[in-house]
C-alpha positions in Angstrom: 5.1 -13.5 -21.3 5.8 -9.8 -21.6 8.1 -8.2 -19.1 7.0 -4.9 -17.6 10.0 -3.4 -15.8 11.0 0.1 -14.8 14.3 1.3 -13.3 15.1 3.7 -10.6 18.8 3.9 -11.5 19.7 0.9 -9.2 17.6 -2.1 -10.0 14.7 -3.3 -12.1 11.2 -3.5 -10.5 8.9 -6.0 -12.3 5.1 -6.3 -12.0 3.2 -9.5 -12.7 -0.6 -10.0 -12.6 -2.8 -13.0 -12.0 -6.6 -13.1 -11.6 -6.3 -12.4 -7.9 -3.0 -10.6 -7.5 -0.6 -7.9 -8.7 2.8 -9.0 -7.6 5.8 -6.7 -7.2 9.3 -8.2 -7.6 12.7 -6.7 -7.3 11.8 -3.8 -5.0 14.5 -4.8 -2.5 16.3 -8.1 -1.8 13.8 -10.7 -0.4 10.9 -8.2 -0.2 7.5 -9.7 -1.2 4.8 -7.1 -2.0 1.4 -8.0 -3.4 -2.0 -6.3 -4.0 -5.1 -8.3 -4.3 -7.9 -7.6 -6.8 -11.6 -8.3 -6.4 -11.5 -11.3 -8.8 -11.2 -15.0 -8.2 -13.1 -15.4 -5.0 -16.4 -16.9 -3.7 -18.2 -13.9 -2.3 -21.5 -12.9 -4.0 -23.4 -9.7 -4.8 -21.8 -6.5 -3.8 -18.9 -8.4 -2.4 -18.1 -10.4 -5.5 -15.8 -12.0 -5.5 -12.5 -11.9 -3.6 -13.7 -9.8 -0.6 -11.3 -9.9 2.3 -13.3 -8.2 5.1 -16.6 -9.2 6.8 -17.0 -5.8 8.4 -19.5 -4.5 5.9 -21.9 -7.5 5.9 -20.3 -10.3 3.8 -20.6 -13.9 5.0 -17.6 -14.7 7.3 -17.2 -18.2 5.8 -16.9 -16.7 2.3 -14.3 -14.2 3.5 -12.4 -17.0 5.2 -12.4 -19.0 2.0 -11.2 -16.0 0.1 -8.3 -15.5 2.4 -7.4 -19.2 2.0 -7.4 -18.8 -1.8 -5.2 -15.7 -1.6 -2.9 -17.3 0.9 -2.3 -20.5 -1.1 -1.5 -18.5 -4.2 1.0 -16.3 -2.4 2.5 -19.3 -0.6 3.2 -20.8 -4.1 4.4 -17.6 -5.7 6.8 -16.9 -2.8 7.7 -20.5 -2.2 6.9 -20.3 1.5 7.7 -23.3 3.7 4.8 -22.5 6.0 1.4 -20.8 5.9 1.2 -17.2 5.0 -0.6 -16.3 8.3 -1.1 -12.6 7.6 -1.3 -10.1 10.4 -3.4 -6.9 10.4 -4.8 -4.1 12.4 -8.3 -2.7 13.0 -8.0 0.4 10.8 -9.2 3.6 12.3 -8.0 6.3 9.8 -5.3 7.5 12.3 -1.5 7.4 12.5 -0.7 4.6 14.9 1.9 2.0 13.7 2.1 -1.4 15.4 5.3 -3.4 15.7 4.1 -6.7 14.3 6.7 -8.9 15.9 6.2 -7.5 19.4 2.4 -7.5 19.1 2.2 -11.0 17.7 4.4 -12.7 20.3 4.1 -15.2 21.8 1.0 -16.4 20.1 2.1 -16.4 16.5 -0.7 -17.2 14.0 -0.5 -20.6 12.3 -3.2 -20.5 9.7 -3.8 -18.7 6.4 -6.5 -16.5 8.0 -5.8 -12.9 9.0 -5.0 -12.1 12.6 -5.9 -8.6 13.9 -3.3 -7.2 16.4 -5.4 -4.3 17.7 -6.2 -0.9 16.3 -3.9 1.2 14.1 -3.2 2.0 10.5 0.3 0.7 10.0 2.5 -2.3 10.8 6.3 -2.3 11.3 8.0 -5.5 10.0 11.4 -6.6 11.0 11.3 -10.4 10.9 11.4 -12.6 7.8 8.8 -15.1 9.1 5.9 -12.6 9.5 3.4 -11.3 6.9 1.5 -8.0 7.4 -1.5 -6.7 5.6 -3.8 -3.7 5.3 -7.3 -3.5 3.7 -8.4 -0.8 1.3 -11.3 0.2 -1.0 -10.1 3.6 -2.3 -7.6 4.6 0.4 -3.9 4.3 -0.5 -1.8 1.3 0.6 1.8 2.4 1.0 4.8 0.2 1.7 8.1 1.7 2.9 11.0 -0.8 2.8 14.7 -0.7 3.6 16.8 -1.0 0.4 18.6 -3.9 2.2 15.3 -5.7 2.5 15.7 -6.0 6.3 12.7 -3.8 7.5 9.5 -2.4 6.2 6.3 -0.5 7.2 3.0 -1.0 5.6 0.3 1.7 6.0 -3.3 2.3 5.2 -3.5 6.0 4.1 -6.9 7.6 3.6 -7.2 11.4 3.4 -7.5 11.7 7.1 -4.3 9.6 7.8 -2.4 11.4 5.1 -3.3 14.8 6.5 -2.4 13.7 10.0 1.1 12.5 8.9 1.0 8.7 8.8 3.5 8.6 5.9 6.0 10.7 7.7 5.5 8.7 10.9 6.2 5.5 8.9 9.4 7.0 7.6 10.4 8.0 11.2 9.8 4.5 12.4 12.3 3.2 9.9 14.7 5.9 10.7 14.6 5.0 14.3 15.4 1.5 13.3 18.6 2.4 11.4 17.0 2.9 8.0 17.6 6.6 6.9 15.5 8.1 4.1 18.2 7.7 1.5 18.0 3.9 2.1 14.2 3.7 2.0 12.0 2.8 -1.0 8.3 3.6 -1.1 5.7 1.9 -3.2 2.1 3.2 -3.4 -0.6 0.7 -4.5 -4.0 1.2 -6.2 -6.2 3.9 -4.7 -8.8 6.3 -5.8 -7.5 8.8 -8.4 -8.1 12.5 -8.9 -10.5 11.6 -11.7 -13.0 10.3 -9.1 -12.1 11.8 -5.7 -14.1 15.0 -5.2 -13.8 16.8 -1.8 -15.2 19.9 -0.2 -13.5 23.0 1.1 -12.9 21.5 4.5 -10.7 18.7 3.2 -8.7 21.0 1.0 -8.2 23.4 3.9 -7.0 20.5 6.1 -4.2 19.6 3.7 -3.2 23.2 3.0 -2.9 23.7 6.8 -0.8 20.5 7.1 1.4 20.8 4.0 1.3 24.5 3.1 1.2 25.9 -0.4 2.9 22.8 -1.8 -0.5 21.0 -1.5 -2.3 23.5 -3.7 -1.4 21.7 -6.9 -3.0 18.5 -5.6 -6.5 20.0 -5.9 -8.3 21.0 -9.1 -11.5 23.0 -8.8 -14.7 21.5 -10.2 -16.4 24.1 -12.4 -19.5 25.7 -11.0 -19.3 24.0 -7.6 -17.3 24.5 -4.4 -15.7 21.2 -4.9 -12.2 20.0 -5.8 -10.7 16.9 -7.3 -8.0 15.7 -4.9 -4.9 13.7 -5.8 -4.1 11.5 -2.9 -1.1 10.0 -4.7 0.4 13.5 -5.2 -0.3 14.4 -1.5 1.4 11.1 -0.4 4.4 11.9 -2.6 4.6 15.4 -0.9 4.8 13.7 2.5 7.4 11.2 1.2 9.4 14.1 -0.2 9.1 15.9 3.2 10.5 12.8 4.9 13.5 12.8 2.5 12.4 9.6 0.6 13.4 10.0 -3.1 13.0 6.4 -4.3 9.3 6.2 -4.9 7.0 4.0 -7.1 3.3 4.0 -7.8 0.7 1.8 -9.5 -1.3 4.0 -11.8 -4.7 2.3 -11.2 -7.8 4.1 -10.0 -9.9 1.8 -7.8 -13.1 3.8 -8.5 -12.6 3.7 -12.3 -11.9 0.0 -12.6 -15.0 -1.7 -11.2 -14.0 -5.0 -12.8 -10.8 -5.2 -10.8 -11.3 -3.2 -7.5 -13.7 -2.5 -4.8 -14.5 1.2 -4.2 -16.3 2.8 -1.3 -16.7 6.0 -3.3 -18.3 4.2 -6.3 -20.3 1.6 -4.5 -21.2 3.0 -1.1 -20.6 1.5 2.3 -21.7 -2.0 1.3 -18.7 -3.2 -0.7 -15.7 -5.4 -0.3 -12.0 -4.8 0.6 -8.7 -5.6 -1.1 -5.6 -6.5 0.7 -2.0 -5.3 0.4 0.5 -7.8 1.8 4.1 -7.3 2.7 6.6 -10.0 3.7 10.4 -10.0 4.2 12.8 -12.9 3.5 10.9 -14.1 0.4 13.2 -16.6 -1.3 12.0 -16.0 -4.9 11.4 -12.3 -4.8 13.9 -11.7 -7.5 13.2 -14.9 -9.5 11.0 -15.3 -12.6 7.3 -15.7 -11.7 5.3 -18.9 -12.1 4.2 -19.4 -15.7 0.5 -18.8 -14.8 1.3 -15.2 -13.8 1.4 -12.8 -16.7 3.8 -9.9 -16.9 2.9 -6.4 -18.0 -0.7 -5.3 -18.3 0.1 -1.7 -18.5 -3.4 -0.4 -19.4 -5.8 -2.3 -17.2 -3.6 -3.1 -14.2 -1.5 0.0 -14.2 2.2 0.4 -14.8 4.8 0.9 -12.2 7.2 3.8 -12.5 9.2 6.1 -10.2 7.2 9.2 -9.2 8.0 12.7 -8.0 5.1 14.5 -6.5 2.8 12.1 -8.2 4.3 12.5 -11.7 5.7 9.5 -13.6 9.4 9.8 -14.4 12.2 7.6 -15.6 14.9 8.4 -13.1 13.9 9.8 -9.7 17.5 10.5 -8.8 18.0 12.9 -11.7 14.6 14.7 -11.3 14.1 15.1 -7.6 14.7 18.4 -6.0 16.3 18.6 -2.6 14.0 17.4 0.1 11.8 20.0 1.9 11.6 20.3 5.6 12.2 17.0 7.3 9.7 15.7 9.9 10.4 17.3 13.2 8.8 14.8 15.5 9.6 11.2 16.4 7.3 8.4 17.5 8.1 6.7 20.8 9.6 3.2 21.2 7.9 -0.1 22.1 5.3 -2.0 20.2 3.2 1.0 19.0 4.1 4.4 17.6 1.3 6.9 18.2 
């Protein structure tokens, strides 16, 4: 087993891969973070194989079986005493964040299937016995967690959500719950890379209006056409920087490039599957060695993990980051939903 670890100046973060999962360990005490692949499921055709959504036409029974396979593997990896029982939201490419504990009570889920709590694009997690999830097929899944491991927010960030400020809103939710930016760690999962994500002038203009001139470097003109290659990871890093979050990690895996590992809406069209990103607190073995059947490393195909500043891989974020730019100037309201 080869270890693939990177340091942010405080602790080592390790990545392990199985057929179905990329597992992040050591992000913060007790924090379990996992990204599914498209491999190791029962779905057929365009949804082969580990599709986790029935919204685009897959057989619901197959999707349910896929969730069961994923849940059992995570229950083993994280040594859970009960079912995974993931919670989710009906994603709408907006900025609403749901308090998972408030929305799930009193009818807590008891099975490995995913329970949808309503519409939104993020979930706030503050209890160790709950699991939250978002679904993606090119959009960025982003987890923000307290360095203490006591709280976290998981968001689905497509270009519309990024431009509207969902990352800053997630940071504000944590700040309202006594987790300031300097005690927050961000981790961006697999998403479409600038190699494959072409956009028109209207999308570029939306980000320039939202982020100012700092967003200019996230767009590279395509020769001979009024099109640009957009870097969602760099744009997300800009928003994290604006929120004052300096401890940032990213998986360097483009979902559109790697058809063998990931579903991609941009590559395959609307009839394709979805991967899941799963976040849980209070995981007993989050800092222990993985089961032998997981392999460590996989830096070329699965992507390596490293601290990032504005989308660039660095070795020590503390030494390289400049002072944070303007902090977010708005705060979401209280209750079970921030919108």
